[in-house]
C-alpha positions, 0 to 999 in steps of 0.5 A: 606561559608566564615564565620565559627564563625560569625552567617552569612549564605548565601542562594542558591542565595548568599544572606547573612542572620543572622542565626535564633534561636540564643538568642544573635547571636553576644555573645562572651565569655570573658576569665579571664587571671588571671589564666595564670598570676598566673602561670607565677608569680609562675614560676618567683618566683621559677626559676632564668632562667625565666625573665620578659623582657620589651621592652619599648618603641619600638616606631613607627612613628605613635605612641608608642609601648612597649612589655612585654615578660616572657622568659625561658633562660635555655630552650630558649623559650618565655612563654608569651607576651603582645603587648602594644600601649602606646599612645592615639592619638584620631583622631577618636574623633577629626574628629567627628562633622567636615566637611567631607572634613576635613577628608583627611587632618586631618587623614593624620596626623595619620602617619608621614611616610605614611600620603598620604595613610590616605588622599586617604583612607579618600577620598575613604570613602567620595566617597562611602558615597556621590556617587562621581566617580573620572575621569580615570586620577585622579584614575590612578594618585592616583595609581601612588602616592600610588606605589611611597609611597611604593617605599619610605617605603619599602627600609626604612624598609628593610635597616634602620629599619629591616636591621641592625638586619642582619648586621655584627655588630649585628650578631657578637654581638649576633651570632658570630659563623655565621661570619666565615661561612658568610665569606665562603658563596658565594653570589648567586646573585652577577650578580645583586648586585656585592657582593662576599660573604654574609659577604660582604653584612652584612658589608654594612648593618651596620647602618650609614656607610654601603653602603646599609644603605646609598643607601637606604636613597638615594632611599627614596629621589628619591621616595619622589621627584617623589611623590611631583610632584603629591602630592604637598608635603610629607608626608601629600599631599595637592592634594588628595581630594574626587573626584580625585586630585587637581593638573594639570597633564601633559606629562612633570610632568609624565616624571619627575616621570618616570625619578625617577621611572626607577631608581627602575628597577635596584634597585629592582633586587639588593634588591631582590638578596641581601635579598635572599642571606642573608635570605637563608644563615640564614635559611641554617645555622640553620633551627631553624631560620624558627621558628623566628616570625612564625605564620600561614599565616592568614592575610587580605588585602583590595587590592589597585590600582583601575582600571580606567575602573572599579572603581565607588566608590559605595558600591553596586559594590565594589566586582567587582571593588575590584577584578579588582584591581592590588592587590586583596582584601581578607582574607587568613586563614592558607595560603588559600583564604577564600574570595576576596569580599570587602563586606565580608571582611567588614562584617567580621570586629569587634573590641573589647576593653576588654583588651584596655583602652576604654569604651565598647559602647552600641547600634547596629545602623547599623544591615546591610550593604547597600546590606543587609549583617548582621553587628555585634554591634562590627563592625566599623560602630557601634563602638564608640571611648570612651577612658578610661585610667586605670592602666596597668594589664596583667590580664585586660587592657594593651593597647591603641590598640583595638583587631580587628578580621575578623570572630572572628580571629586575622588577620595579615597585611603587604605589603607582604599580598597584594602580597601573596593574589594576587598571590594566588587568581589569580583574578587580571586582565592580566598585561604586567608586572605581572603574578600570578600563584597561588603559586608565583608572576612573576614580569617582570622588564624592562631593565635599566642599568641591563638587563631585568629580570623576578623575582619570589616571591614564596609563602613560606612553613613557614610564619616567620620573614625572609619570611616577610622581603623577601616578602617585598623586592619583593614588591619593583619590584611589586610596581614599575611595577604597577607604570609603568603600570599606568604611561603608562595609564596616558600617553595614557589618556593625548594623548587622551585629557583626562586630567580631574583629579577630579569632583565637588561634594557637601556635602548633608546637610540632611540625613545619608550617610555611606561609607568606604575607603579600601586602604593600607599603607606600612604596609598593610591593612587600612580602614576608616569607615565614617558616615555623618549625616546632612552634618557633620561627625557623626562617624569615625573609622580607622583600621591601619595595626598596629591596627591589628598587635599590637593587645592585646588579644581578649576577648576569649584569642587569641593573636594578631599577634605580640604576637603570633609571639614572643611567637613562637620564639626560643631564638637562640642568644648566651650569657654566662649569663642572664645579657648578653641577648639582645633579638635579636630573639624577636626583629627580630620577631617584626621588621619583621612586620615593626612597624615603630620604628625610636627611641630608645628601652630599654630592662630591665631584671627584678631583675637585674640592667642591662639596655640595651639601643639601637638605632634602627636606628643605631647599633640596638643591642650594649650595650652602 
């Protein structure tokens, strides 16, 4: 049985049913956070080493993120955390009443970095709702688009957003004792990146002028160039439509894509070698770094990259075509696979707003999914987005984010989740480039300038900030090899005369039609839940990876992933007095989730006039 907390059981034939004898089967306890806040208030008043630390804004491209922590600088521990989405964006409200075909173009604007994934997720939702099956070449080309979008996103995260946290400039400011040690530590992967020592790598991670920083900018351009040959433009493609793509695909187009894709063969070897060397150095220098951003590997992912011979868009068959994806959908609880079925993943979803700036909705319109599995009144198909601005209170409401859960558990999302899930589940069909062992994923990278090589990402013992970033590095060869496999499929289809990339369809003017798109952003899990009523969108709900990761407390008091990861993070930074504290360990924990932060971060220590302003895209730590 995959559900432990929701009142859903299964009979001997595997059919789901709602447990009997429960007066209110979806009832949940709401915990008062006031007592915790009173305790913290007392500690703040009595102890000068206990400080409020506010990070505001920690801005994401797709919205605004702030973070509040109470830290004990004497015991070097975090006592309490709160993650706050500080901006209402309202795409779910904007889409109501519109033609379903508008969804791909409007929802694409939900993110200024990964708009293409929203466009495709919207198309998938419409395809499910209206029974539209794209042709094989359309499916394959959408896969290539997605992989290329990841090849843009992953270097951006590793070297421009998270990378400066491990640069020579930042480490010298926050942990100077590591500099001499890095200079004396030989790099283990010199054969692929040509750096002699770990300090040499750190120097080239320095923002704006470091070679690795600048090279990553160049590689993001390579990926964008490949993307526009299919998507038309980036980041908001015009060619992604329900039923496939509205673009002509030829061998010439595919060759242009290949000439860019092949550059990631050598680059992926280099990037994995660099980050293996850097992260191994930190973890070997001080084992306490293994606690930075640590939390259980309790995560979920929808899976991505459809097989053209399996995907038919239908809800009825979504378990089959979901498990056939190059990336396996499902849920991990403390590192163990709980389910790989999209129907169970969907049924376990709930969203709560007790600590969010939203009004609770009434009603329970969809009590079951199309296959008869019970659905909660808090499921996205039943949810209404009703904004309710109010005063910020740690005891009550403090975020524009909701608290999504699966089986009443907060869930982490990330690019790494799809690799972890796929490697662990061993459900993905055979691939000439990928091998899933149950404890690792082996990635066979072909020869370019560097010799061919098999890279192996191993499921780590501890799930922390360093392992999130390390896994993200391995997502570059993973994505490149999926793109390569689909490129070969596309060439075969064209050679065989299968050049059709879309199918016609009509929007029905009568009736109720429901569907959900299950796809993935650079940061992981992404769903769009759609209800079409008499030809227009009656309800639309989006759950992004940042919705999961930045979630506030659940009604019963469990922290969201950012909050839990920061709470578990020790303070390892060196400082002489509280005013010198920069918060690098907390920032490393948050940034390991890739919350899209290309703006400034301000850190204030309460009861002092000391303000730290830092440019996330530049020094990421230095006091101005």
